[in-house]
C-alpha positions as CSV (number, residue, x, y, z in Angstrom):
1,M,-12.3,-4.7,-32.9
2,T,-11.0,-4.6,-36.4
3,R,-7.5,-3.9,-37.9
4,D,-8.7,-0.8,-39.1
5,E,-10.4,0.6,-35.9
6,L,-7.2,-0.2,-34.1
7,Y,-5.0,1.6,-36.5
8,Q,-7.3,4.5,-36.4
9,L,-7.1,4.6,-32.6
10,V,-3.3,4.5,-32.2
11,W,-2.9,7.2,-35.0
12,S,-5.4,9.5,-33.3
13,K,-3.6,9.8,-30.1
14,P,-0.5,8.4,-28.3
15,V,-0.1,4.7,-27.6
16,T,0.3,5.8,-23.8
17,H,-3.2,7.3,-23.9
18,V,-4.9,4.5,-25.7
19,A,-3.3,2.2,-23.2
20,K,-5.0,3.9,-20.3
21,D,-8.4,3.8,-21.9
22,Y,-8.1,0.3,-22.1
23,G,-6.7,-0.4,-18.5
24,V,-3.3,-2.1,-20.2
25,S,0.3,-0.8,-20.6
26,D,1.5,0.7,-23.8
27,V,3.8,-2.5,-24.2
28,A,0.6,-4.5,-24.6
29,I,-0.9,-2.2,-27.4
30,R,2.4,-2.2,-29.2
31,K,2.3,-6.1,-28.9
32,V,-1.0,-6.1,-30.5
33,C,-0.1,-3.9,-33.1
34,K,2.9,-6.0,-34.2
35,K,1.1,-9.1,-34.1
36,Y,-1.5,-7.7,-36.7
37,G,0.6,-5.6,-38.6
38,I,-0.2,-2.3,-37.6
39,P,2.1,0.4,-38.2
40,L,2.7,2.9,-35.1
41,P,3.4,6.7,-35.5
42,P,7.3,7.2,-35.5
43,L,9.3,8.6,-32.8
44,G,8.6,12.4,-32.6
45,Y,5.4,12.2,-34.5
46,W,3.1,13.8,-31.7
47,A,5.6,16.6,-31.1
48,K,5.6,17.6,-34.6
49,L,2.1,17.3,-34.9
50,Q,1.8,19.7,-31.7
51,H,4.2,22.2,-33.4
52,G,2.2,22.5,-36.6
53,K,4.9,20.8,-38.6
54,K,3.8,18.4,-41.4
55,V,3.6,14.8,-40.6
56,R,2.9,11.7,-42.8
57,E,0.8,8.9,-41.9
58,T,2.0,5.7,-42.5
59,P,-1.1,3.7,-44.5
60,L,-2.5,0.5,-43.1
61,P,-1.2,-2.5,-45.1
62,P,-3.3,-5.5,-46.2
63,P,-3.4,-8.4,-43.3
64,Q,-0.3,-10.9,-44.0
65,P,-1.1,-14.5,-44.1
66,G,-2.2,-15.8,-40.6
67,Q,-3.3,-12.3,-39.6
68,S,-7.1,-12.3,-38.7
69,G,-9.0,-8.9,-39.5
70,E,-10.5,-9.0,-35.9
71,I,-8.6,-8.1,-32.7
72,N,-9.7,-9.4,-29.3
73,L,-8.2,-7.1,-26.6
74,K,-8.5,-7.9,-23.4
75,V,-9.6,-5.0,-21.4
76,H,-9.0,-4.0,-17.6
77,N,-11.6,-1.5,-16.1
78,R,-9.6,1.3,-14.9
79,P,-10.7,2.4,-11.4
80,E,-13.1,5.2,-10.6
81,L,-11.0,8.3,-10.2
82,A,-12.4,11.1,-8.3
83,D,-13.1,14.7,-10.0
84,D,-10.5,16.3,-8.6
85,V,-7.9,13.6,-9.6
86,I,-9.4,13.7,-13.0
87,E,-9.1,17.7,-13.2
88,A,-5.5,17.8,-11.8
89,E,-4.3,15.0,-14.5
90,E,-6.0,17.3,-17.3
91,V,-4.4,20.5,-16.2
92,A,-1.2,19.0,-15.5
93,R,-1.3,17.4,-19.3
94,G,-2.2,20.3,-20.8
95,D,0.8,22.4,-19.1
96,E,3.4,19.5,-20.0
97,A,2.0,19.7,-23.4
98,K,3.2,23.4,-23.8
99,P,6.5,23.7,-26.1
100,E,8.4,25.5,-23.5
101,R,7.7,22.7,-20.8
102,R,9.3,20.2,-23.2
103,I,12.1,18.3,-21.0
104,T,15.2,16.9,-22.8
105,V,17.8,15.0,-21.0
106,P,21.3,16.4,-21.9
107,T,23.9,14.0,-23.3
108,T,26.8,15.4,-21.5
109,R,27.3,15.8,-18.0
110,P,26.4,19.2,-16.5
111,D,29.0,21.5,-14.5
112,R,27.2,21.1,-11.3
113,L,24.6,18.3,-10.1
114,H,21.8,18.8,-7.7
115,P,22.9,17.9,-4.5
116,I,20.7,15.0,-4.3
117,A,21.8,13.6,-7.6
118,A,25.5,14.3,-6.4
119,A,25.0,12.2,-3.3
120,T,23.1,9.2,-5.1
121,E,26.1,9.1,-7.4
122,K,28.6,9.3,-4.7
123,A,26.8,6.3,-3.0
124,L,26.7,4.5,-6.2
125,R,30.3,4.9,-7.1
126,K,31.3,3.5,-3.5
127,A,29.3,0.8,-3.3
128,K,30.3,-2.8,-3.8
129,P,28.8,-4.8,-6.9
130,D,26.7,-7.8,-5.7
131,H,27.5,-11.3,-7.1
132,E,25.1,-10.2,-10.3
133,G,27.1,-6.9,-10.8
134,F,24.4,-4.4,-9.7
135,V,25.2,-1.4,-7.3
136,A,22.8,0.4,-5.1
137,S,22.6,3.7,-3.4
138,G,21.4,2.2,-0.1
139,A,20.7,5.2,2.0
140,E,17.1,6.3,2.5
141,D,18.1,10.2,2.3
142,K,19.1,9.5,-1.5
143,I,17.2,8.3,-4.3
144,G,16.5,4.4,-4.7
145,V,19.0,3.4,-7.6
146,V,19.7,-0.1,-8.4
147,V,22.1,-0.4,-11.7
148,G,24.9,-2.0,-13.2
149,Q,28.0,0.3,-13.0
150,S,27.8,0.8,-16.6
151,S,24.3,2.8,-16.3
152,I,25.6,5.0,-13.3
153,D,26.2,8.0,-15.6
154,R,23.0,7.6,-17.5
155,A,21.1,7.0,-14.4
156,I,22.4,10.1,-12.7
157,L,21.8,12.1,-15.7
158,L,18.2,11.1,-15.9
159,I,17.7,11.7,-12.2
160,N,19.4,15.2,-12.3
161,T,17.2,16.2,-15.0
162,F,14.2,15.1,-13.3
163,L,15.1,17.0,-10.1
164,E,15.6,20.1,-11.9
165,A,12.2,19.6,-13.8
166,V,10.4,19.0,-10.2
167,I,12.1,22.1,-8.8
168,E,11.1,24.4,-11.9
169,R,7.5,23.4,-11.3
170,G,7.6,24.6,-8.0
171,H,7.4,21.0,-6.1
172,Q,9.8,20.3,-2.8
173,L,12.3,17.9,-2.2
174,T,13.0,16.4,1.0
175,T,15.5,13.8,2.5
176,T,14.1,13.9,5.9
177,P,13.7,11.0,7.0
178,T,13.5,9.6,3.3
179,F,14.0,11.4,0.0
180,N,10.6,12.2,-1.2
181,V,9.1,14.6,-3.8
182,M,6.7,16.8,-2.4
183,V,3.3,17.6,-4.4
184,D,0.6,19.3,-2.7
185,N,1.8,18.2,1.0
186,Q,1.7,14.7,-0.4
187,P,5.4,12.7,-0.5
188,L,6.0,10.7,-3.4
189,K,8.9,8.5,-4.1
190,L,11.0,8.1,-7.3
191,S,13.2,4.8,-7.7
192,V,15.3,3.7,-10.8
193,H,16.4,0.3,-11.4
194,E,17.9,-1.8,-14.4
195,T,16.5,-5.0,-15.6
196,K,18.5,-8.2,-15.8
197,V,19.4,-10.5,-18.7
198,K,19.8,-14.2,-18.7
199,I,22.8,-15.5,-20.3
200,Q,24.8,-19.1,-20.4
201,H,26.8,-19.6,-17.3
202,V,30.5,-20.4,-18.2
203,P,31.8,-23.0,-15.7
204,T,35.0,-21.9,-13.9
205,T,37.7,-24.1,-13.6
206,A,37.1,-24.9,-10.1
207,E,33.4,-25.9,-11.1
208,L,34.5,-28.1,-13.5
209,K,36.8,-29.9,-11.3
210,E,33.9,-30.4,-9.0
211,Q,32.1,-31.7,-11.7
212,A,34.6,-34.0,-12.8
213,K,34.9,-35.2,-9.3
214,H,30.9,-35.8,-8.9
215,D,30.8,-37.7,-12.5
216,Q,33.7,-39.8,-11.1
217,Y,31.5,-40.6,-8.0
218,V,28.5,-41.3,-10.0
219,A,30.4,-44.2,-12.3
220,Q,31.6,-45.6,-9.0
221,Y,28.1,-45.4,-6.9
222,P,25.4,-45.1,-9.4
223,T,22.5,-45.8,-7.0
224,F,23.6,-43.1,-4.5
225,Y,24.3,-40.0,-7.1
226,S,22.1,-38.3,-9.8
227,Q,23.3,-39.4,-13.4
228,N,22.6,-35.7,-14.9
229,R,23.2,-33.3,-12.0
230,K,25.3,-30.4,-12.7
231,V,27.1,-29.1,-9.4
232,Y,27.1,-25.3,-10.9
233,R,24.5,-23.3,-12.2
234,T,22.9,-23.0,-16.0
235,W,22.4,-19.3,-15.9
236,D,23.8,-16.0,-15.0
237,Y,21.7,-13.0,-14.6
238,I,23.6,-9.7,-15.5
239,P,22.4,-6.0,-16.0
240,S,20.8,-5.4,-19.1
241,G,21.4,-1.8,-19.8
242,R,17.5,-1.4,-19.6
243,L,16.4,1.3,-16.9
244,V,13.0,1.3,-15.4
245,V,11.6,4.4,-13.5
246,E,8.7,4.1,-11.0
247,I,6.7,6.9,-9.0
248,C,5.0,5.4,-6.0
249,D,3.1,6.2,-2.7
250,P,5.7,5.8,-0.2
251,L,2.9,5.7,2.7
252,Q,1.3,2.5,1.3
253,A,2.9,-0.8,1.9
254,A,4.1,-2.6,-1.3
255,W,1.6,-5.3,-0.9
256,R,-1.5,-2.7,-1.3
257,S,-3.4,-3.1,-4.4
258,A,-2.1,0.0,-6.3
259,P,0.9,2.0,-4.5
260,V,2.8,2.5,-7.9
261,F,1.4,5.6,-9.8
262,G,3.6,5.1,-12.9
263,R,6.2,2.9,-14.4
264,W,8.3,3.9,-17.4
265,Y,10.6,1.2,-19.4
266,D,13.3,1.5,-21.8
267,R,11.9,0.7,-25.5
268,K,13.4,-0.5,-28.4
269,T,13.0,2.9,-30.2
270,S,13.3,5.3,-27.1
271,G,14.8,5.4,-23.5
272,V,13.0,6.3,-20.3
273,E,14.4,10.0,-20.9
274,T,11.5,10.6,-23.3
275,Y,8.8,10.3,-20.4
276,I,10.2,12.8,-18.1
277,N,7.2,15.2,-19.0
278,E,4.8,12.2,-18.6
279,M,6.4,11.7,-15.2
280,M,5.9,15.3,-14.1
281,V,2.0,14.5,-15.1
282,T,2.1,11.5,-12.9
283,L,3.7,13.5,-9.8
284,V,0.4,16.0,-10.0
285,T,-2.0,13.4,-10.6
286,G,-0.4,10.6,-8.2
287,A,-0.4,13.4,-5.5
288,A,-4.3,14.2,-5.8
289,I,-5.0,10.1,-5.6
290,A,-2.7,10.4,-2.8
291,K,-4.6,12.9,-1.1
292,N,-7.8,11.2,-1.5
293,Q,-6.8,7.9,-0.1
294,R,-5.4,9.7,3.0
295,A,-8.8,11.5,3.3
296,K,-10.5,8.2,2.8
297,E,-8.1,6.4,5.5
298,A,-8.7,9.4,7.8
299,E,-12.6,8.7,7.5
300,Q,-12.4,5.1,8.0
301,A,-10.0,5.8,11.0
302,R,-12.8,8.2,12.4
303,L,-15.4,5.8,11.9
304,A,-13.0,2.9,13.3
305,K,-12.6,5.1,16.4
306,E,-16.2,5.8,17.0
307,A,-17.1,2.3,16.6
308,E,-14.4,1.3,18.9
309,E,-15.7,4.0,21.7
310,R,-19.2,2.7,21.1
311,R,-17.9,-0.9,21.8
312,Q,-16.0,0.3,24.9
313,E,-18.8,2.4,26.2
314,N,-21.5,-0.7,25.7
315,E,-18.6,-2.6,27.7
316,R,-18.5,-0.2,30.5
317,Q,-22.5,0.1,30.7
318,A,-22.4,-4.0,30.6
319,R,-20.3,-4.1,33.5
320,L,-22.2,-1.4,35.3
321,L,-25.3,-3.3,35.0
322,A,-23.4,-6.5,36.0
323,R,-22.4,-4.7,39.1
324,A,-25.6,-3.0,39.9
325,T,-27.5,-6.4,39.0
326,E,-25.1,-8.2,41.7
327,F,-25.6,-5.4,44.0
328,L,-29.5,-5.7,44.0
329,T,-29.4,-9.5,43.6
330,E,-27.6,-10.0,46.9
331,K,-30.1,-7.5,48.7
332,A,-33.1,-9.4,47.1
333,K,-31.7,-12.8,48.4
334,K,-31.6,-11.2,52.1
335,H,-35.1,-10.0,51.3
336,E,-36.2,-13.4,50.8
337,L,-34.7,-14.5,53.8
338,L,-36.5,-11.9,55.8
339,E,-39.8,-13.2,54.2
340,R,-38.9,-16.7,55.5
341,I,-37.9,-15.7,58.7
342,V,-41.4,-13.5,59.1
343,R,-43.2,-16.3,57.7
344,L,-42.0,-18.8,60.4
345,G,-42.5,-16.4,63.2
346,R,-46.1,-16.2,62.1
347,F,-46.2,-20.2,61.9
348,L,-44.9,-20.0,65.6
349,D,-47.1,-16.9,66.7
350,L,-43.9,-15.2,67.5
351,D,-45.1,-11.8,66.1
352,T,-48.6,-12.0,67.7
353,D,-49.4,-10.4,71.6
354,A,-51.2,-13.7,72.1
355,T,-47.9,-15.9,73.1
356,D,-47.4,-15.3,76.7
357,A,-44.3,-12.7,77.3
358,G,-42.5,-15.7,79.3
359,Q,-43.3,-18.3,77.2
360,F,-40.7,-19.0,74.5
361,S,-38.9,-15.5,75.4
362,E,-35.2,-16.8,74.3
363,L,-36.9,-17.6,70.7
364,R,-38.7,-14.4,70.3
365,S,-35.8,-12.3,71.2
366,T,-33.8,-14.2,68.8
367,F,-36.6,-13.6,66.0
368,D,-37.0,-10.1,66.9
369,F,-33.3,-9.8,66.6
370,V,-32.8,-11.2,63.5
371,V,-35.8,-9.6,61.8
372,A,-34.7,-5.9,62.9
373,H,-31.2,-6.8,61.9
374,L,-32.6,-8.0,58.2
375,R,-34.8,-5.0,58.1
376,Q,-32.3,-2.6,58.8
377,Q,-29.9,-4.1,56.2
378,I,-32.3,-3.8,53.2
379,S,-34.2,-0.7,54.2
380,A,-34.4,2.2,51.6
381,N,-31.9,4.7,53.7
382,N,-29.2,2.1,54.3
383,L,-29.2,0.6,50.7
384,N,-29.0,4.3,49.4
385,Q,-26.2,5.1,51.7
386,E,-24.3,1.9,50.7
387,V,-24.7,2.6,47.0
388,I,-23.3,6.5,47.8
389,N,-20.6,4.9,50.1
390,T,-19.4,2.1,47.6
391,R,-19.7,4.6,44.6
392,L,-21.6,1.9,42.7
393,L,-22.8,4.2,39.9
394,D,-19.4,6.2,39.8
395,R,-18.4,5.2,36.2
396,K,-14.5,6.4,36.7
397,R,-14.4,3.6,39.5
398,W,-15.4,0.7,37.3
399,Y,-14.7,1.9,33.8
């Protein structure tokens, strides 16, 4: 697009909306605008416009040397959203746009905090800072917060305002077994953390002594020790003072494609406190997305269960068929044996009256006994009774 086209775009609607249309973050849009010298609406511009107050549009300046008139913006396709999700977002956004819905985080601490905010603050005050200076609320029945000690007050004010807004909008809060915001019976998780900043590490006296000892070894044994190795770290990481707020789906694992429904950062011109109305919209939209996801997972589980039942039924049928086949194969072998013995009797004339009754009497008796026994074993009546007695076709027995 051209510089003028992007300029018209960012002055027609908030940058966060432009970013969503292009599937990128608002930070990416701001960086592009800064790179190409495109002014953005100042803080409070859209609120004034919504209340009918006069606003002034900063004109687009001519491009500076090195600034192209054409902009290449990498666009990411937005995931297809269900109609009910789109409708829920539109309704929530319209409701949050009302002047009486505007949320402002107080600059002073209220006389009384919400119990969850108070419990979270208590956990943060008691927590021992880690090696980078961060404290964490820890317990699962509280809001997940990881910040520097100097940011506790600000984080608690933000959380308390968020909780009050959630209750005002008719949503529920639960701490059993973990803290979640319940929107349309869907749990949503809120977390707050502070980013880190990298600073040059100043070695301690002990580290300088250790370095001197190492350098002495290097001088004495240059082939055994690295020449330029430092025994202490180069950088330290400390709390930056910049907060990040996330709303995610606690029922999805973090490695899933999109468990985070919304993420807001402190900006140079505004803090995360200015996005609480947007967080309220995200709660409603995220609940609708989560509800669809649950329905999709339930349908997938149902199909998987049916497929597993079919597989098990096929295996049962296969086992039943194998046992029935084995049973009949055994009887068929006895039938083949009977036919072979009968053919032998014919060859020996043992099955005719022509043979003298006294001649080969022992052989005839043996022949008659075996033939009668085999015929009895594979008779239809006996086979049917054996099937009944062994419960060959009883599915419960073999399944």
